[in-house]
Steps between C-alpha positions, in 0.01 A plus 500: 500500500324799347682716245377820340717420201388252237730199474581387148501118471795347316607142429874425499630176344867414555701266279873455458636850434157608372213691658150560367263744666132547414288796609181315592285810448609583145643155409810677368802268524874559499747213486876549518811289500758619753813656351688400814399145605329464836451119476738206530456133413358434849312821580261724310590789730870469574565877486218674684613855411512438125155336503357787707649762267344330196159477671515869600599594145207309349255641756616856420428438131170320566368738766642847443482717812214750471537679832749581771356227720659155508351246261268248667517151349346164583743240375434140412840334455581158359815308422408350162768231480739293714236418760535121496406372842358839597660819618707498817415742781815694407384535138152608611649762731731621222210541256290691755793721597581564134143615432494721809840656427388571143212706638218259575270626774320165508657173381345163417717203408394226257689180583436296185653548155186501283443843350176661609256666263436870561169409662659240729775744597245772579296255711814394690553864601137564601565373850778755556 
């Protein structure tokens, strides 16, 4: 799909009640603990709306809007813990939906828990 707007690549790492987002162009990083928990003992994303609100809040601070046009973002999203045995299809769908609802125009999911370097994250998004 061709877009006249440049898409900013970001890397989102989710942990229990914590989200870290890295702007892969500037390498600026914001990490925040959720004031209102979105995780439970069993699920990293138990409250979708609270997790989405925190992601949107971080993205607003990381990528301030510079025009009236919607922000275009390529999102690489990863659940950084509680992935023993792999992610279920429901968890994968939830992560993709979370990234899209938070404003991602293109979403790539990383299914393992090992944190990627900035270079590895950028390469993972190259195909999108």
